[in-house]
Rosetta silent file (secondary structure, phi, psi, omega in degrees, C-alpha in Angstrom):
SEQUENCE: MTNNQFSNEIVIRFALTKGEGDFPSKDELSEEEIECPASICTFNLDLDYGKFDEDLDPIGLTEITILYDGVSEYDTVDENGVVETHGVYWDHSLNELAGYPAPVIRFKLKEPVDKEVFLSLVSFSCINIRSKIQDENGSDGFYFEDYVGWAKIIEGEKLEDYIEFLDNVDVYFGRTFTYHEDEHSYPLEP
SCORE:     score description
SCORE:     0.000 S_00000001
   1 L     0.000  143.379 -179.702  262.970  137.904  192.862 S_00000001
   2 L  -106.802  176.787  179.881  266.455  138.566  191.553 S_00000001
   3 L   -90.941   23.273  176.570  267.756  140.617  188.667 S_00000001
   4 L   -68.682  162.235 -179.886  268.522  137.510  186.583 S_00000001
   5 L   -69.887  -28.662 -176.399  267.365  137.377  182.968 S_00000001
   6 E  -114.864  145.923  177.317  265.060  134.421  183.707 S_00000001
   7 E  -159.427  155.225  174.109  262.434  133.987  186.406 S_00000001
   8 E  -103.861    9.643  174.972  259.286  132.005  187.148 S_00000001
   9 E  -142.104  118.309 -175.118  257.756  135.008  188.951 S_00000001
  10 E  -130.379  130.145  177.862  257.478  138.335  187.144 S_00000001
  11 E  -111.575  129.970 -177.910  255.816  141.527  188.382 S_00000001
  12 E  -127.212  135.629  171.163  254.781  144.130  185.825 S_00000001
  13 E  -102.123  117.912  177.766  253.367  147.631  186.251 S_00000001
  14 L   -95.594  122.895  174.803  251.168  148.495  183.283 S_00000001
  15 L  -103.066  100.940 -172.024  250.666  152.236  182.651 S_00000001
  16 L   -99.093   79.976 -168.492  247.517  152.267  180.523 S_00000001
  17 L   -92.528  -12.106 -178.966  247.396  155.927  179.536 S_00000001
  18 E  -122.365 -179.609  177.752  245.542  155.781  176.187 S_00000001
  19 E   175.178 -178.111  178.408  242.555  153.933  174.892 S_00000001
  20 E  -152.321  158.890 -179.845  239.620  153.523  172.613 S_00000001
  21 E   118.289 -161.058 -177.811  235.932  152.832  172.789 S_00000001
  22 L  -104.640  107.258  177.953  233.010  154.449  174.560 S_00000001
  23 L   -72.203  134.252 -178.079  233.954  156.019  177.874 S_00000001
  24 L   -65.202  131.851  176.726  230.982  155.860  180.267 S_00000001
  25 L   -86.961  170.783 -179.883  229.195  159.181  180.679 S_00000001
  26 H   -59.031  -36.891  179.764  227.593  160.339  183.912 S_00000001
  27 H   -65.841  -20.747 -178.226  224.192  159.238  182.587 S_00000001
  28 H   -97.934    5.530 -176.982  225.550  155.710  182.142 S_00000001
  29 L  -118.183  137.910  172.386  226.930  155.437  185.681 S_00000001
  30 L   -83.514  167.681  176.441  225.200  154.640  188.956 S_00000001
  31 H   -59.468  -39.600  179.388  226.265  156.359  192.163 S_00000001
  32 H   -63.232  -40.438  179.763  227.984  153.120  193.257 S_00000001
  33 H   -68.683  -34.780  176.204  229.948  152.977  189.969 S_00000001
  34 H   -66.387  -42.538 -179.366  231.010  156.617  190.393 S_00000001
  35 H   -70.494  -30.741 -176.327  232.170  155.898  193.968 S_00000001
  36 L  -138.504   78.917 -179.646  233.965  152.672  193.015 S_00000001
  37 H   -57.408  -25.967  179.096  235.084  152.567  189.360 S_00000001
  38 H   -60.077  -24.905 -178.894  236.914  149.269  190.040 S_00000001
  39 H   -67.994  -15.231  179.225  233.504  147.605  190.254 S_00000001
  40 H  -118.146   20.711 -178.119  233.049  148.081  186.504 S_00000001
  41 E  -117.962  147.864  172.465  236.600  147.279  185.419 S_00000001
  42 E  -132.945  145.572  170.590  238.349  144.111  184.286 S_00000001
  43 E   -89.932  124.214 -178.941  241.996  143.378  183.575 S_00000001
  44 E  -108.770  110.455 -179.033  242.219  141.707  180.167 S_00000001
  45 L   -78.277  128.701  177.102  245.346  139.604  179.706 S_00000001
  46 L  -117.694  104.595  174.379  246.683  139.535  176.157 S_00000001
  47 L   -93.057   92.575 -171.497  249.202  136.765  175.526 S_00000001
  48 L   -91.188   77.568  179.578  250.245  137.872  172.045 S_00000001
  49 H   -65.727  -26.349 -176.710  252.240  134.910  170.721 S_00000001
  50 H   -67.559  -14.438 -177.085  251.736  136.151  167.138 S_00000001
  51 H   -78.085   -9.655 -178.625  254.099  139.105  167.576 S_00000001
  52 L   -97.156  141.082  179.267  257.182  136.853  167.509 S_00000001
  53 L   -63.869  -42.974 -179.545  258.792  135.742  164.225 S_00000001
  54 L   -92.304  159.323  177.030  259.543  132.275  165.522 S_00000001
  55 L   -68.231  132.899  179.241  257.027  129.933  167.097 S_00000001
  56 L  -114.493  123.714  178.210  256.927  130.414  170.836 S_00000001
  57 L   -67.056  151.466  174.819  255.708  127.550  172.972 S_00000001
  58 L   -51.442  140.900 -170.167  253.089  128.360  175.613 S_00000001
  59 L   -82.608   -7.913  178.970  254.901  129.856  178.562 S_00000001
  60 L    78.076   37.140  177.070  253.315  127.823  181.340 S_00000001
  61 E   -65.603  130.978 -178.123  251.515  130.628  183.148 S_00000001
  62 E  -115.628  -30.997 -171.614  249.920  129.235  186.323 S_00000001
  63 E  -151.298  144.043  176.944  248.780  132.162  188.438 S_00000001
  64 E  -125.506  125.314  176.776  247.955  135.854  188.206 S_00000001
  65 E  -119.004  123.819  177.194  247.951  138.067  191.296 S_00000001
  66 E   -88.753  103.715 -178.679  246.654  141.617  191.072 S_00000001
  67 E   -76.168  -40.140  173.554  248.802  143.477  193.604 S_00000001
  68 E  -138.478  128.717 -175.737  247.211  146.836  192.745 S_00000001
  69 L   -68.739  -14.445  178.559  244.125  147.032  190.556 S_00000001
  70 L    82.416  -10.105 -175.060  245.406  150.236  188.981 S_00000001
  71 L  -108.809  -37.726 -177.699  242.028  151.879  189.411 S_00000001
  72 L   -55.814  133.508 -173.546  241.656  152.482  193.158 S_00000001
  73 L   -79.776  137.904  170.112  242.260  156.134  193.910 S_00000001
  74 E  -151.741  158.601 -178.830  245.105  157.444  196.055 S_00000001
  75 E  -113.066  149.406  169.197  246.962  160.746  196.350 S_00000001
  76 E  -127.595  159.185  177.976  250.631  161.630  196.460 S_00000001
  77 E  -122.645  124.962 -179.593  252.267  164.963  197.265 S_00000001
  78 L   -80.640 -179.486 -175.867  255.326  166.079  195.317 S_00000001
  79 L   -64.843  -17.244  177.747  258.278  168.052  196.689 S_00000001
  80 L   -95.653    5.585  179.273  256.432  171.340  195.909 S_00000001
  81 L    82.316   10.681  179.972  253.370  170.300  197.905 S_00000001
  82 L   -83.368  128.246  179.912  251.251  169.631  194.823 S_00000001
  83 E   -86.235  130.707  176.473  248.720  166.832  195.317 S_00000001
  84 E  -119.976  128.497  178.352  248.417  164.342  192.447 S_00000001
  85 E   -93.985  135.594 -179.842  245.541  161.864  192.307 S_00000001
  86 E  -116.447  158.778 -179.400  246.233  158.418  190.842 S_00000001
  87 E    98.166 -158.315  175.558  243.895  155.721  189.580 S_00000001
  88 E  -118.331  125.502 -170.067  240.507  156.242  187.953 S_00000001
  89 E  -148.565  162.578  176.799  238.269  158.607  189.905 S_00000001
  90 E   -82.069  120.719  177.512  235.321  160.961  189.634 S_00000001
  91 E   -94.760  107.557 -176.326  236.475  164.501  188.879 S_00000001
  92 L   -66.498  -30.545  179.980  233.799  166.774  190.351 S_00000001
  93 L   -72.313  -32.294  178.562  235.044  169.868  188.495 S_00000001
  94 L   -94.552  -14.071 -177.173  234.763  168.109  185.106 S_00000001
  95 L    57.939   45.763  178.667  231.744  165.981  186.150 S_00000001
  96 E  -160.024  166.154  173.953  233.300  162.866  184.644 S_00000001
  97 E   -68.864  144.459 -178.822  235.656  159.986  185.332 S_00000001
  98 E  -137.725  173.708  177.599  239.317  160.991  185.066 S_00000001
  99 E    87.832 -173.783  177.420  242.764  159.449  185.383 S_00000001
 100 E  -148.029  151.313  179.997  244.157  156.235  183.989 S_00000001
 101 L   -81.933  147.173  174.931  244.788  152.786  185.429 S_00000001
 102 L  -139.422   72.505 -176.640  248.265  151.493  186.235 S_00000001
 103 L   -68.703  152.147  175.368  247.766  147.961  187.567 S_00000001
 104 E  -117.271  117.821 -172.288  250.605  145.981  189.134 S_00000001
 105 E  -122.442  132.387  174.705  250.333  142.289  188.292 S_00000001
 106 E  -101.491  128.922  178.084  252.392  139.327  189.507 S_00000001
 107 E  -112.098  129.484  174.251  252.630  136.394  187.083 S_00000001
 108 E  -109.521  138.733 -176.680  253.753  132.947  188.244 S_00000001
 109 E  -126.304  156.244 -179.264  255.010  130.422  185.726 S_00000001
 110 E   -62.884  -38.945 -177.219  255.803  126.693  185.838 S_00000001
 111 E  -135.857  158.066  177.493  259.396  127.295  184.758 S_00000001
 112 E   -60.626  138.476  175.521  261.703  130.303  184.470 S_00000001
 113 E  -127.391  163.475  176.185  261.236  132.351  181.295 S_00000001
 114 E   -67.187  120.481 -174.404  263.103  135.310  179.826 S_00000001
 115 H   -62.261  -40.347 -179.123  261.575  138.283  181.636 S_00000001
 116 H   -69.817  -35.993  175.985  261.861  140.700  178.708 S_00000001
 117 H   -64.669  -42.669  178.933  260.274  138.188  176.305 S_00000001
 118 H   -62.743  -43.976  177.546  257.426  137.735  178.793 S_00000001
 119 H   -56.550  -45.527  177.632  256.993  141.503  179.086 S_00000001
 120 H   -62.087  -37.112 -177.896  256.732  141.737  175.290 S_00000001
 121 H   -64.756  -37.198 -175.068  254.248  138.864  175.280 S_00000001
 122 H  -105.188    6.123 -171.847  251.793  140.582  177.678 S_00000001
 123 L   -64.617  -17.870  179.166  252.419  144.239  176.780 S_00000001
 124 L   -97.395   16.453  172.869  249.074  144.644  174.986 S_00000001
 125 L   -64.257  156.715 -173.906  247.056  143.672  178.044 S_00000001
 126 E  -148.569  173.050  171.676  244.437  146.278  178.926 S_00000001
 127 E  -118.900  130.791  177.051  241.726  147.329  181.354 S_00000001
 128 E  -102.532  129.896  174.767  238.130  147.519  180.184 S_00000001
 129 E  -115.154  123.648 -177.053  235.723  149.896  181.903 S_00000001
 130 L  -149.558  118.936  179.891  232.046  149.273  181.174 S_00000001
 131 L   -72.847  165.969  178.712  229.094  150.406  183.247 S_00000001
 132 H   -61.221  -40.225  179.211  226.053  148.223  183.831 S_00000001
 133 H   -64.800  -42.779  176.775  224.008  150.420  181.472 S_00000001
 134 H   -59.814  -43.398  178.325  226.659  150.114  178.760 S_00000001
 135 H   -59.194  -47.057  179.099  226.645  146.356  179.231 S_00000001
 136 H   -62.823  -29.988 -179.276  222.834  146.222  178.936 S_00000001
 137 L   -89.869    4.001  177.665  223.006  148.357  175.765 S_00000001
 138 L    79.016   13.929  177.872  225.614  146.073  174.152 S_00000001
 139 L   -80.398  142.821  175.887  228.465  148.566  174.345 S_00000001
 140 L   -78.055  -12.428 -178.350  231.995  147.242  174.767 S_00000001
 141 L    81.449 -152.032 -176.783  232.852  150.212  176.945 S_00000001
 142 E  -119.398  139.732  178.576  236.315  151.760  176.942 S_00000001
 143 E  -110.687  114.505  173.253  239.676  149.953  176.779 S_00000001
 144 E   -80.798  126.937 -175.521  242.621  151.571  178.568 S_00000001
 145 E  -134.845  170.810  178.811  245.757  150.501  176.678 S_00000001
 146 L  -116.728  102.919 -178.325  249.495  151.147  176.478 S_00000001
 147 L   -89.119  -12.898 -171.552  250.444  152.371  173.004 S_00000001
 148 L  -120.646    8.927  175.619  253.986  153.458  173.798 S_00000001
 149 L    79.737   40.031  178.774  255.522  150.692  175.894 S_00000001
 150 L   -78.183  -15.367 -178.141  255.215  152.130  179.412 S_00000001
 151 L   -61.277  134.418 -177.636  254.859  148.646  180.978 S_00000001
 152 E  -136.441  148.084  173.676  257.862  147.851  183.182 S_00000001
 153 E   -79.719  135.209  175.808  259.110  144.925  185.241 S_00000001
 154 L  -117.239  130.174 -178.779  259.387  145.710  188.956 S_00000001
 155 L  -152.956  172.247  176.472  261.656  143.533  191.071 S_00000001
 156 H    62.008 -141.965 -177.712  263.967  143.324  194.035 S_00000001
 157 H   -62.876  -34.606  179.028  264.079  146.153  196.563 S_00000001
 158 H   -62.158  -39.460  177.811  262.057  148.413  194.250 S_00000001
 159 H   -66.507  -44.766  179.063  259.218  145.854  194.311 S_00000001
 160 H   -59.741  -44.934  177.916  259.360  145.527  198.103 S_00000001
 161 H   -63.388  -38.932 -178.210  259.219  149.333  198.462 S_00000001
 162 H   -67.231  -42.732  178.015  256.356  149.557  195.974 S_00000001
 163 H   -63.887  -41.420  177.306  254.294  146.915  197.797 S_00000001
 164 H   -62.028  -41.939  177.564  254.910  148.687  201.096 S_00000001
 165 H   -61.490  -47.351  179.305  253.821  151.971  199.505 S_00000001
 166 H   -58.479  -40.015  178.539  250.617  150.377  198.092 S_00000001
 167 H   -65.889  -41.691 -179.063  249.844  148.974  201.529 S_00000001
 168 H   -65.250  -33.846  179.345  250.473  152.360  203.200 S_00000001
 169 L   -93.627    9.596  172.694  248.071  154.193  200.851 S_00000001
 170 L    62.286   39.578  175.550  245.535  151.376  201.369 S_00000001
 171 L  -125.092    8.939  176.770  245.299  150.184  197.752 S_00000001
 172 L   -66.996  128.394 -171.892  247.183  146.897  198.008 S_00000001
 173 L  -103.216  -59.091  175.585  244.841  144.324  196.452 S_00000001
 174 L    64.601   29.210 -179.927  246.629  140.951  196.455 S_00000001
 175 E   -89.090  128.419 -175.463  243.843  139.021  194.698 S_00000001
 176 E  -110.032  138.516  176.636  245.025  135.785  193.072 S_00000001
 177 E  -123.314  137.537  170.524  243.531  133.938  190.126 S_00000001
 178 E   -77.353  131.611 -177.753  244.530  130.515  188.821 S_00000001
 179 L   -80.569  132.057  172.328  245.295  130.896  185.127 S_00000001
 180 L  -125.554  137.310 -174.083  243.239  128.881  182.650 S_00000001
 181 L   -55.936  -29.288 -177.802  243.972  129.147  178.916 S_00000001
 182 L   -91.522    4.800  178.890  240.370  130.021  178.088 S_00000001
 183 L  -116.093  123.512 -179.718  240.143  132.826  180.685 S_00000001
 184 L  -130.637    3.580 -177.278  241.664  136.192  179.897 S_00000001
 185 E  -121.711  128.138 -174.811  239.468  138.617  181.830 S_00000001
 186 E  -126.569  120.654 -176.901  239.881  139.250  185.565 S_00000001
 187 E   -66.481  145.681  179.601  237.462  141.433  187.580 S_00000001
 188 L  -106.474    6.069 -178.916  238.886  144.327  189.599 S_00000001
 189 L   -62.150  143.232 -177.558  235.919  144.737  191.910 S_00000001
 190 L   -68.579    0.000    0.000  236.883  144.951  195.580 S_00000001
């Protein structure tokens, strides 16, 4: 991918740091769900055409590839030796799920589109976390969202380095879905 204004392949990192809904409690989680939160998460694509003043034709989205599910746990160490855990994980000291998802998604389109317009179009996409018990009880679960515009396009050498990093920490996902207009929810289960 190049740094041109238009592209038919756009990679976005969504930092979904806020949210709303009912976060699953320990009583609503099985051991398997605690060990693998991705098994109860979905990426929900929001193509918000209504946010533009002028009519925007459908963009011709053909494929969605989840490069990193944003939920799988990995650690980094900063220059001071402090370990930081990323993803959504069970915090044993708090006895609850902690963290926030930051999925990296590749979108393929039929024709080149303005990358910044596309970013605006999908910026309200979210991740839903809902345990099996919540589902059985009719709860919508919790929606991790981006209220402040943290979503960013990743491209070029930075994208190559990021994919290599994801592979090195063993969280590269690379799962591809064919886009259908009536499908907006994509499972993150491994």
